[in-house]
N, C-alpha and C positions, 0 to 999 in steps of 0.2 A: 213746522216752523215758531219761529219764537214771534212775540207780541210785537204790530207795525209801531210806525207806520212803515209800510214793505219799500224798497228801491230795485230798479231792475237787478242791481246786485244781487239780488236776496236769491233771484229763482232764473238767474242768466245762465247759459254754456260756455263754460272758459275754452274749450277744445275746438277749435272751429277749422274748417277746411277751408282754404285758401287758396288762391291761383296768383302766381304774375303776370304782367303785361304781355310777355310774350309769351305763355302759357297757348299751348296747340288747342286748334279747335275741339278737334276728338280725344285730345286727354280730359279736357271740361268734361266733356261727355262722360270719357270712363272712372272719374272722380265720382261726377254725380251720382252714377249706377252703382257704384261702389261703396259711397258710403249714404246710398238714400237721401241726397241732399235734394230741393228743388235750384238752389243759387248761391253760389260763393261770392265772397264778396275780393275785387282784383285788389292787390298789394304792390306799390313800392315796395325796391329793395329793402327800404328801412323797416318796414310793416305800415306803413302809411295806408289808411282805404283810400283807390284813386275812383273805386268803381263797387259795380257790382253784374254777374253774369247770371242770370236766371235762363230756364227752360223758356220763356218768353223771347228772350234775347236771341237764342238757339233755331226754335222754330223757322222763323221766315229761308234760312239755307232750305226747308224742306219744303215750305210752303207756294215757294217760286219756283222751285227744280223745274219744273215740268211744263211752266206757260211762261208766254211773254209779257208782262205789264202793262196796259195801256197810258194814255198818257194822263187820265183821271189819277189811276190810281200810283202810278208814276210822283205827281206833281203829291197826292194826300198820304203819302207813305213812303217818302223820300229814304226817314229813317230808318224804316225796316225794310225795304232795296239794300241801304250801304251795308247792313248786318248780313242779308242776306248773301253778300262776296265776303262777310268776315274768314280770318285765318285763324287769328290769336284773341286772346280776351280783350286786349287792348282795342280791339276794332270791333269786339261785338260785344261790350258792357257800356251799359245803360250808369250816365254820372251825371251827376256827383250822387254819392252811393244814401239812402235814406237810413241817418245816423243818431243813435240815442247816446247819451251818460250814463256812468254808472250810477249815479246818485238822481238819478230821476226817479218819478213817482211809477211805480205803475198804473194810474188813472194818466201821467202824462203820455205813458208810452202807449197805450191803448187808444188815447186820442191821435197820435202821430202817428199808431198803424191805419187809421179809420181813415184820416186827414189824405194820407199819402197813397191808401190804398194798397198796404205793401201788407205782408204776411210774416215778415220778422224784419227785425230792425240789428244793422251791426253796434253794438257799444265799442267806442272809440275814450280814449282820454283826451284830456287839454289840448295835447300836441297830435292830435288827428290818426294814435296809434292801436291797432286791434287787440280788444281787449277779452272776445267775445260774442253771442249773437243772442238775444231774446224774440220768442215766436210765442206767437199766438198761445199756444199750448204753455206757454213758460208762466205768461201771465194769469192762466186760469188754473193754475196749481194753490192759489189762495183760497180757493174755494174744497180743497181739501183738509182743511180744517176740520179736526174734532168738533161736535158740540160743545162739548164741555170745555175744552178750551177758547171759543167763541162766548159761550154764555162768561165767565170770567173776564176777559176783557171787555166784555160791553159793561157789567159790571163795575169795573175799576173806573171805565170813560163815564159813564155816569153818571154815578153818585156822588161825586165830588163836584158839581155842578148846577144838581138839581136837589129841589126839597123834596121831604115826603120821602115814603119808606117804599121801594120798587123790588117789584116780582121782576125777574129775569130766566124765561125759559128756552129753549132751542131745539128743534128738530129739524133735524134735516136742511141748515143752515140758515131756517127761519125763526127770527128772535119775534118771541112772545114777551109784552111788557104789560105787566098789571102793575095796580098802587094807586099814588097820587101824586102826580107833579106836573111840571110843564109840560102838554104835550109836545106841539111842536122841537122843544127842545131834546126832549127825551129823543122821538125818533130821529131827528136828522142826528144827533151822536154818534145813534144806534149803528145808523145807514155806512157812518165813514169808520167801520172795524172792519178790515180787510178779509174778506168771505165769507162776509153774510151776503145774503141771499133775498133777503126782504127782512122786514121788520110789519108786527102786527101787532097794532097799540090798543090796549083794552085798560085804557086809565080813566082815572076820575080827573078830569082838568080842575088846574090851581088857576089861579090869578099868576101873571108873570113877574 
């Protein structure tokens, strides 16, 4: 991978299995099985993302198959009960879909996933058209960068804005800084490099 900063466009998957509002329940399950995905976006005819159907959206049909929910369950799980009767993607989908733009940074995408408790984000353009999908695994690709590549970028980031002579070593993604410079600044900048697992400072502090 090239030097950062990385954006969603650098790691996302462009080919996405999608369905339409009228796609039948059984066809959704078939697509998920065939393509080994756990969710599919629901598109309007022009390609705009209007929702998502996940395994969790489909499971109520099986959960409530052999039981009649009591009044408490009916009140607390009204949406799931409605999905239990779904026949099409439009009836089963969750909406709005949790999405992201291709120019979002990887930390931004990770924060959206954590906040919304989703495993993937569908990537859309400014008009809501589907461009791809980014998963948790995609966001972790930055940690596949080679140690030598990381060391080179750490040097490029740190040297211009710190004083003193620095030594930079990287092993298994962990950066070790040696020499003399402003410790807090050097450590902070090193951590901004995508793919860095951790930073160890063995620096002699200088005045800021």
